[in-house]
MARVEX-809413 format. One record per atom (N, C-alpha, C): residue in three letters; x, z, y. Coordinates in steps of 0.05 Angstrom, whole numbers, padded with zeros to 5 digits, always signed. Example, Ala and Ser with C-alpha at 12.3 -4.5 7.8 and 13.67 -1.06 7.14 Angstrom:
<atoms>
Ala+00264+00156-00114/Ala+00246+00156-00090/Ala+00264+00156-00066/Ser+00257+00142-00045/Ser+00273+00143-00021/Ser+00258+00157+00001/
</atoms>
This chain:
<atoms>
Met+00543+02024-01732/Met+00538+02040-01751/Met+00511+02057-01753/Asp+00499+02049-01771/Asp+00473+02064-01771/Asp+00471+02094-01784/Ala+00448+02109-01777/Ala+00449+02130-01792/Ala+00449+02135-01821/Leu+00445+02115-01835/Leu+00440+02113-01864/Leu+00467+02111-01877/Thr+00486+02105-01861/Thr+00516+02097-01865/Thr+00527+02127-01878/Asn+00521+02146-01866/Asn+00530+02174-01865/Asn+00505+02194-01869/Pro+00489+02191-01891/Pro+00461+02204-01884/Pro+00463+02234-01888/Ile+00482+02245-01904/Ile+00482+02279-01905/Ile+00490+02288-01879/Trp+00516+02270-01873/Trp+00526+02285-01843/Trp+00505+02285-01822/Glu+00492+02263-01820/Glu+00472+02258-01796/Glu+00449+02275-01800/Ser+00443+02281-01827/Ser+00416+02297-01827/Ser+00427+02329-01820/Leu+00453+02334-01830/Leu+00459+02360-01821/Leu+00471+02367-01791/Arg+00471+02343-01779/Arg+00478+02338-01748/Arg+00452+02339-01729/Thr+00430+02332-01742/Thr+00408+02326-01729/Thr+00377+02342-01738/Ala+00371+02326-01752/Ala+00336+02336-01767/Ala+00341+02361-01782/Leu+00360+02364-01798/Leu+00362+02386-01814/Leu+00389+02407-01808/Ser+00393+02410-01781/Ser+00412+02423-01772/Ser+00411+02450-01774/Arg+00386+02464-01780/Arg+00380+02491-01781/Arg+00391+02503-01809/Phe+00394+02481-01831/Phe+00405+02486-01852/Phe+00437+02489-01858/Ala+00453+02479-01834/Ala+00478+02474-01837/Ala+00498+02493-01835/Glu+00517+02495-01845/Glu+00538+02510-01843/Glu+00566+02490-01832/Val+00580+02494-01811/Val+00594+02475-01797/Val+00621+02491-01795/Ser+00643+02477-01799/Ser+00674+02477-01794/Ser+00686+02453-01790/Gly+00694+02450-01764/Gly+00704+02424-01752/Gly+00692+02401-01760/Pro+00704+02382-01772/Pro+00689+02358-01779/Pro+00680+02354-01806/Ala+00669+02382-01813/Ala+00659+02384-01842/Ala+00636+02398-01835/Arg+00612+02392-01852/Arg+00584+02407-01854/Arg+00577+02406-01880/Arg+00561+02427-01891/Arg+00547+02426-01915/Arg+00520+02443-01912/Phe+00507+02435-01931/Phe+00483+02452-01930/Phe+00487+02481-01939/Leu+00469+02500-01933/Leu+00466+02530-01941/Leu+00469+02526-01974/Pro+00486+02537-01989/Pro+00486+02534-02019/Pro+00463+02534-02035/Lys+00444+02553-02023/Lys+00416+02559-02041/Lys+00396+02536-02033/Val+00403+02518-02014/Val+00388+02500-02007/Val+00392+02467-02019/Thr+00424+02466-02024/Thr+00424+02440-02038/Thr+00457+02445-02037/Arg+00472+02429-02058/Arg+00504+02430-02054/Arg+00511+02399-02041/Leu+00499+02392-02026/Leu+00508+02367-02010/Leu+00523+02375-01985/Ala+00548+02362-01977/Ala+00565+02364-01956/Ala+00566+02336-01947/Gly+00576+02337-01919/Gly+00585+02316-01911/Gly+00612+02315-01889/Phe+00619+02296-01882/Phe+00643+02293-01864/Phe+00637+02270-01844/Arg+00645+02272-01815/Arg+00650+02255-01795/Arg+00661+02230-01807/Glu+00690+02237-01817/Glu+00708+02221-01830/Glu+00719+02234-01852/Pro+00727+02219-01880/Pro+00738+02236-01899/Pro+00767+02242-01892/Ser+00781+02256-01875/Ser+00805+02257-01865/Ser+00814+02285-01878/Ser+00842+02289-01880/Ser+00852+02315-01885/Ser+00841+02341-01872/Glu+00835+02335-01846/Glu+00819+02354-01827/Glu+00795+02366-01841/Ala+00780+02343-01850/Ala+00758+02349-01854/Ala+00750+02364-01880/Phe+00770+02357-01900/Phe+00773+02372-01926/Phe+00785+02398-01920/Glu+00804+02408-01897/Glu+00806+02434-01890/Glu+00779+02450-01879/Gly+00765+02438-01867/Gly+00741+02448-01855/Gly+00720+02452-01878/Leu+00718+02437-01902/Leu+00699+02442-01923/Leu+00714+02467-01937/Ala+00744+02467-01943/Ala+00755+02489-01951/Ala+00745+02517-01942/Arg+00746+02514-01915/Arg+00738+02542-01896/Arg+00707+02548-01905/Leu+00689+02527-01908/Leu+00660+02534-01918/Leu+00655+02541-01945/Gln+00675+02529-01964/Gln+00669+02537-01992/Gln+00690+02561-01998/Ser+00696+02577-01983/Ser+00710+02604-01991/Ser+00692+02621-02012/Asp+00669+02609-02013/Asp+00652+02623-02034/Asp+00659+02614-02060/Gly+00678+02587-02065/Gly+00681+02575-02088/Gly+00660+02555-02099/Met+00640+02553-02088/Met+00614+02535-02095/Met+00623+02507-02090/Pro+00614+02491-02113/Pro+00623+02461-02102/Pro+00604+02449-02087/Ser+00619+02425-02076/Ser+00598+02405-02057/Ser+00604+02382-02068/Ala+00576+02365-02059/Ala+00575+02339-02070/Ala+00578+02318-02042/Leu+00591+02304-02043/Leu+00596+02277-02015/Leu+00589+02252-02026/Phe+00575+02240-02008/Phe+00574+02214-02012/Phe+00589+02199-01993/Leu+00608+02184-02006/Leu+00631+02172-01985/Leu+00629+02139-01988/Glu+00635+02129-01969/Glu+00636+02098-01970/Glu+00659+02081-01984/Arg+00678+02100-01989/Arg+00701+02088-02006/Arg+00715+02116-02018/Pro+00729+02104-02039/Pro+00739+02125-02058/Pro+00762+02136-02038/Val+00770+02164-02042/Val+00790+02179-02030/Val+00806+02196-02048/Asp+00831+02193-02035/Asp+00851+02213-02049/Asp+00844+02243-02043/Val+00840+02259-02059/Val+00829+02285-02056/Val+00855+02308-02056/Pro+00857+02314-02029/Pro+00885+02336-02024/Pro+00886+02355-02047/Ala+00914+02369-02044/Ala+00915+02387-02066/Ala+00901+02413-02060/Gly+00891+02426-02076/Gly+00882+02449-02072/Gly+00853+02447-02078/Trp+00843+02424-02087/Trp+00819+02419-02100/Trp+00816+02407-02127/Arg+00794+02420-02144/Arg+00787+02406-02171/Arg+00765+02387-02162/Val+00769+02366-02178/Val+00741+02345-02179/Val+00731+02351-02205/Ile+00705+02355-02200/Ile+00685+02358-02221/Ile+00673+02335-02229/Glu+00663+02318-02211/Glu+00649+02290-02219/Glu+00652+02271-02198/Thr+00650+02243-02211/Thr+00655+02219-02191/Thr+00634+02200-02202/Asp+00626+02190-02186/Asp+00601+02167-02197/Asp+00595+02149-02176/Leu+00584+02127-02183/Leu+00575+02104-02157/Leu+00547+02108-02159/Leu+00533+02109-02132/Leu+00504+02115-02125/Leu+00499+02088-02109/Leu+00474+02083-02113/Leu+00457+02063-02099/Leu+00444+02077-02077/Gln+00447+02066-02053/Gln+00422+02078-02030/Gln+00402+02053-02027/Met+00375+02059-02034/Met+00362+02038-02031/Met+00337+02048-02012/Val+00331+02028-01995/Val+00309+02038-01975/Val+00284+02016-01983/His+00261+02033-01974/His+00234+02015-01974/His+00236+01994-01956/Gln+00231+01970-01969/Gln+00236+01941-01950/Gln+00212+01927-01956/Arg+00199+01927-01976/Arg+00171+01905-01985/Arg+00152+01924-01985/Asp+00126+01909-01972/Asp+00103+01924-01973/Asp+00089+01917-01997/Val+00082+01938-02017/Val+00073+01925-02041/Val+00050+01945-02047/Glu+00032+01940-02068/Glu+00010+01960-02069/Glu+00023+01985-02086/Leu+00018+02005-02076/Leu+00029+02033-02089/Leu+00009+02047-02109/Pro+00022+02053-02129/Pro+00000+02071-02149/Pro-00016+02089-02134/Ala-00036+02096-02146/Ala-00053+02122-02144/Ala-00038+02145-02150/Pro-00045+02168-02132/Pro-00032+02191-02135/Pro-00039+02200-02169/Pro-00021+02214-02183/Pro-00034+02222-02210/Pro-00061+02246-02205/Glu-00073+02244-02224/Glu-00098+02265-02230/Glu-00085+02290-02228/Asn-00104+02310-02213/Asn-00097+02343-02208/Asn-00069+02342-02200/Met-00058+02324-02176/Met-00031+02329-02163/Met-00026+02354-02148/Ile-00009+02371-02147/Ile-00010+02397-02134/Ile+00010+02392-02118/Thr+00013+02413-02092/Thr+00032+02417-02073/Thr+00047+02440-02085/Leu+00075+02436-02089/Leu+00090+02459-02106/Leu+00102+02474-02079/Gly+00103+02503-02089/Gly+00107+02522-02069/Gly+00127+02537-02081/Pro+00136+02562-02065/Pro+00159+02582-02078/Pro+00152+02591-02105/Gln+00129+02593-02106/Gln+00119+02606-02137/Gln+00123+02585-02160/Asp+00130+02561-02147/Asp+00139+02541-02173/Asp+00171+02538-02171/Thr+00189+02556-02164/Thr+00214+02548-02158/Thr+00226+02546-02189/Ala+00219+02565-02200/Ala+00237+02568-02230/Ala+00226+02544-02248/Glu+00203+02536-02250/Glu+00195+02515-02263/Glu+00204+02491-02251/Met+00206+02488-02226/Met+00222+02464-02212/Met+00254+02457-02220/Ile+00267+02484-02218/Ile+00297+02483-02229/Ile+00295+02480-02256/Asp+00279+02491-02275/Asp+00280+02479-02303/Asp+00279+02452-02307/Leu+00262+02443-02298/Leu+00256+02412-02296/Leu+00283+02399-02288/Val+00287+02405-02268/Val+00314+02389-02256/Val+00339+02401-02276/Lys+00343+02420-02282/Lys+00361+02423-02309/Lys+00359+02407-02329/Leu+00338+02400-02337/Leu+00332+02382-02363/Leu+00334+02351-02351/Thr+00330+02343-02331/Thr+00325+02316-02326/Thr+00350+02306-02305/Lys+00365+02323-02295/Lys+00385+02316-02280/Lys+00383+02300-02259/Pro+00369+02301-02244/Pro+00363+02277-02218/Pro+00382+02283-02193/Gly+00397+02308-02191/Gly+00413+02312-02173/Gly+00413+02336-02163/Pro+00434+02348-02145/Pro+00436+02374-02136/Pro+00405+02386-02127/Phe+00398+02408-02137/Phe+00371+02423-02131/Phe+00380+02452-02131/Gly+00371+02467-02104/Gly+00376+02498-02110/Gly+00349+02514-02104/Ser+00349+02538-02104/Ser+00325+02559-02098/Ser+00315+02552-02078/Arg+00327+02537-02053/Arg+00313+02535-02028/Arg+00314+02501-02021/Thr+00314+02487-02038/Thr+00312+02455-02032/Thr+00278+02452-02023/Gln+00266+02461-02032/Gln+00241+02449-02031/Gln+00234+02457-01996/Glu+00250+02477-01986/Glu+00245+02479-01956/Glu+00249+02454-01940/Leu+00261+02433-01952/Leu+00273+02406-01940/Leu+00250+02391-01935/Gly+00222+02396-01944/Gly+00201+02376-01943/Gly+00181+02386-01963/Ile+00161+02366-01967/Ile+00142+02374-01986/Ile+00148+02364-02010/Tyr+00140+02379-02032/Tyr+00144+02370-02062/Tyr+00116+02369-02077/Leu+00115+02350-02089/Leu+00087+02349-02106/Leu+00096+02343-02130/Gly+00077+02354-02147/Gly+00080+02356-02174/Gly+00047+02351-02192/Val+00055+02351-02218/Val+00035+02351-02238/Val+00038+02372-02260/Arg+00017+02381-02267/Arg+00021+02400-02297/Arg+00005+02388-02316/Arg+00017+02388-02342/Arg+00007+02374-02367/Arg+00010+02391-02386/Glu-00006+02401-02402/Glu-00009+02418-02428/Glu+00013+02447-02416/Gly+00003+02457-02400/Gly+00012+02486-02384/Gly+00035+02479-02371/Lys+00054+02459-02370/Lys+00077+02458-02359/Lys+00082+02439-02338/Leu+00104+02442-02321/Leu+00106+02422-02302/Leu+00122+02396-02311/Ala+00102+02374-02308/Ala+00109+02349-02327/Ala+00127+02334-02308/Ala+00118+02331-02284/Ala+00135+02315-02265/Ala+00134+02328-02232/Met+00155+02316-02222/Met+00154+02323-02189/Met+00171+02303-02169/Ala+00162+02303-02151/Ala+00181+02283-02130/Ala+00177+02302-02105/Gly+00199+02298-02087/Gly+00194+02308-02058/Gly+00209+02295-02034/Glu+00216+02310-02020/Glu+00236+02300-01995/Glu+00262+02320-01986/Arg+00283+02304-01982/Arg+00307+02320-01976/Arg+00319+02306-01946/Leu+00335+02296-01949/Leu+00347+02285-01924/Leu+00327+02269-01902/Arg+00340+02276-01876/Arg+00323+02260-01857/Arg+00341+02251-01832/Val+00339+02221-01831/Val+00360+02214-01806/Val+00342+02191-01792/Ala+00341+02193-01766/Ala+00332+02171-01743/Ala+00314+02153-01759/Gly+00288+02162-01762/Gly+00264+02152-01771/Gly+00264+02140-01802/His+00281+02157-01817/His+00284+02152-01847/His+00279+02181-01857/Ala+00265+02182-01879/Ala+00265+02207-01901/Ala+00272+02198-01927/Glu+00284+02213-01942/Glu+00292+02206-01973/Glu+00273+02220-01988/Val+00269+02204-02004/Val+00251+02214-02031/Val+00269+02223-02047/Ser+00269+02248-02059/Ser+00284+02259-02079/Ser+00273+02274-02099/Ala+00289+02288-02114/Ala+00280+02300-02139/Ala+00258+02290-02157/Val+00262+02261-02160/Val+00243+02249-02179/Val+00249+02251-02210/Cys+00231+02268-02218/Cys+00237+02270-02249/Cys+00211+02279-02262/Arg+00211+02270-02287/Arg+00191+02276-02304/Arg+00204+02285-02333/His+00185+02306-02342/His+00192+02319-02373/His+00193+02297-02390/Pro+00215+02294-02410/Pro+00213+02278-02430/Pro+00193+02276-02447/Asp+00176+02297-02449/Asp+00150+02291-02469/Asp+00127+02277-02448/Phe+00134+02271-02430/Phe+00106+02254-02413/Phe+00117+02228-02398/Leu+00139+02218-02411/Leu+00149+02190-02401/Leu+00126+02170-02407/Gly+00127+02146-02390/Gly+00110+02124-02394/Gly+00080+02129-02385/Arg+00078+02147-02370/Arg+00046+02157-02361/Arg+00046+02151-02329/Gly+00068+02141-02318/Gly+00065+02134-02287/Gly+00068+02160-02270/Leu+00074+02179-02281/Leu+00068+02203-02265/Leu+00088+02203-02240/Ala+00112+02194-02247/Ala+00134+02193-02229/Ala+00132+02173-02205/Gly+00120+02148-02214/Gly+00113+02127-02189/Gly+00093+02139-02178/Gly+00069+02153-02186/Gly+00046+02160-02171/Gly+00061+02182-02149/Leu+00073+02201-02160/Leu+00083+02223-02145/Leu+00100+02211-02119/Met+00121+02194-02129/Met+00131+02182-02106/Met+00119+02166-02086/Ala+00097+02150-02095/Ala+00083+02138-02076/Ala+00061+02159-02059/Ala+00057+02181-02070/Ala+00043+02201-02054/Ala+00066+02213-02034/Val+00088+02218-02037/Val+00106+02224-02022/Val+00112+02201-02001/Met+00117+02176-02006/Met+00124+02157-01987/Met+00098+02150-01968/Arg+00076+02158-01977/Arg+00051+02153-01956/Arg+00053+02175-01933/Arg+00059+02199-01941/Arg+00065+02219-01919/Arg+00090+02215-01904/Met+00109+02200-01916/Met+00126+02193-01896/Met+00116+02176-01876/Arg+00102+02150-01889/Arg+00090+02132-01871/Arg+00075+02144-01850/Glu+00059+02159-01853/Glu+00041+02172-01836/Glu+00054+02181-01812/Lys+00086+02189-01818/Lys+00098+02205-01790/Lys+00119+02179-01788/Asn+00111+02146-01787/Asn+00132+02132-01783/Asn+00157+02134-01791/Glu+00157+02143-01819/Glu+00191+02147-01825/Glu+00187+02128-01848/Thr+00213+02116-01849/Thr+00215+02089-01875/Thr+00232+02107-01894/Pro+00220+02104-01921/Pro+00225+02118-01945/Pro+00252+02105-01955/Phe+00277+02126-01962/Phe+00299+02117-01976/Phe+00299+02131-01997/Leu+00327+02129-02018/Leu+00330+02147-02036/Leu+00364+02138-02046/His+00373+02156-02062/His+00401+02152-02075/His+00396+02154-02105/Val+00407+02137-02119/Val+00400+02134-02152/Val+00430+02125-02162/Arg+00439+02139-02187/Arg+00460+02127-02196/Arg+00457+02100-02205/Ala+00479+02085-02201/Ala+00484+02056-02208/Ala+00473+02049-02236/Asp+00483+02064-02253/Asp+00475+02061-02285/Asp+00447+02071-02294/Asn+00431+02081-02272/Asn+00404+02091-02283/Asn+00381+02065-02279/Thr+00383+02045-02298/Thr+00372+02022-02292/Thr+00338+02031-02298/Arg+00332+02047-02309/Arg+00303+02054-02315/Arg+00294+02061-02288/Ala+00301+02081-02272/Ala+00295+02089-02248/Ala+00301+02064-02232/Ile+00316+02050-02228/Ile+00326+02032-02207/Ile+00295+02008-02213/Lys+00288+02001-02232/Lys+00266+01984-02239/Lys+00240+01993-02230/Leu+00233+02019-02229/Leu+00208+02032-02217/Leu+00212+02031-02189/Tyr+00239+02036-02177/Tyr+00241+02036-02146/Tyr+00239+02008-02136/Lys+00248+01988-02146/Lys+00240+01962-02143/Lys+00213+01958-02139/Arg+00200+01960-02163/Arg+00175+01955-02169/Arg+00157+01967-02140/Leu+00169+01991-02129/Leu+00152+02005-02105/Leu+00161+01996-02081/Gly+00178+01972-02078/Gly+00184+01960-02055/Gly+00213+01973-02048/Phe+00231+01985-02063/Phe+00254+01991-02050/Phe+00277+01971-02056/Glu+00296+01963-02038/Glu+00319+01947-02045/Glu+00345+01959-02039/Glu+00361+01956-02055/Glu+00394+01964-02048/Glu+00402+01957-02019/Ser+00417+01985-02008/Ser+00419+01975-01984/Ser+00451+01980-01981/Arg+00463+01995-01997/Arg+00495+01994-01993/Arg+00498+02016-02018/Arg+00530+02022-02025/Arg+00532+02036-02045/Arg+00550+02055-02036/Phe+00548+02081-02049/Phe+00563+02105-02043/Phe+00581+02113-02067/His+00605+02130-02061/His+00623+02136-02083/His+00616+02168-02081/Leu+00604+02177-02109/Leu+00594+02207-02107/Leu+00617+02221-02112/Leu+00629+02244-02099/Leu+00649+02258-02106/Leu+00642+02288-02101/Val+00640+02299-02127/Val+00635+02335-02129/Val+00661+02346-02131/Val+00671+02366-02109/Val+00691+02383-02112/Val+00685+02407-02113/Ala+00711+02429-02114/Ala+00706+02458-02113/Ala+00738+02461-02108/Pro+00736+02480-02090/Pro+00772+02492-02088/Pro+00777+02502-02105/Leu+00803+02501-02111/Leu+00820+02514-02133/Leu+00821+02543-02129/Arg+00820+02561-02140/Arg+00819+02588-02140/Arg+00839+02605-02152/
</atoms>
């Protein structure tokens, strides 16, 4: 079993362990970093461990290899099918967009606003601590961004790829992704990502950039009943 089979757990166990909260066979990121959590195996003991971590009532998002029966005491907020895609083909990557910037703490509010508008996945006030985040501004607002999230065994995840609806079709997302990917390659890391299976527009872009489907996950977002 390779590390990409269980990327959240492996990230929290290894490269990103400094952001982990641990209880038995369950781990989660600090809530302000991201709502992702992982199990060694999705057992009743793992859900008990996660319940101890979620005493704050915050939801957690899990990437599971198969659907599971959620034990009593949990509220299911969302389920969906995710594709994991890995960069497998050498293609000519687009140039970085003009006036690309590195985003920092001073940009957090704008980043969160863009995520709320476009919904690429969980993003918190400290998510940008997981890696570099690049963006572009157009007409005085954050028009697009892309960055890094999970890290496992020679792989780095491209994440939070989003662009404001007013600036679609300008190649901003692809250019920012390519810039993030080049930085990963400089560290000898292979880019990978996760995308909802019904997001056909994004999947087409990722395939043009050389990504291919690797496996599928069942997204499960849960919170403890209070």
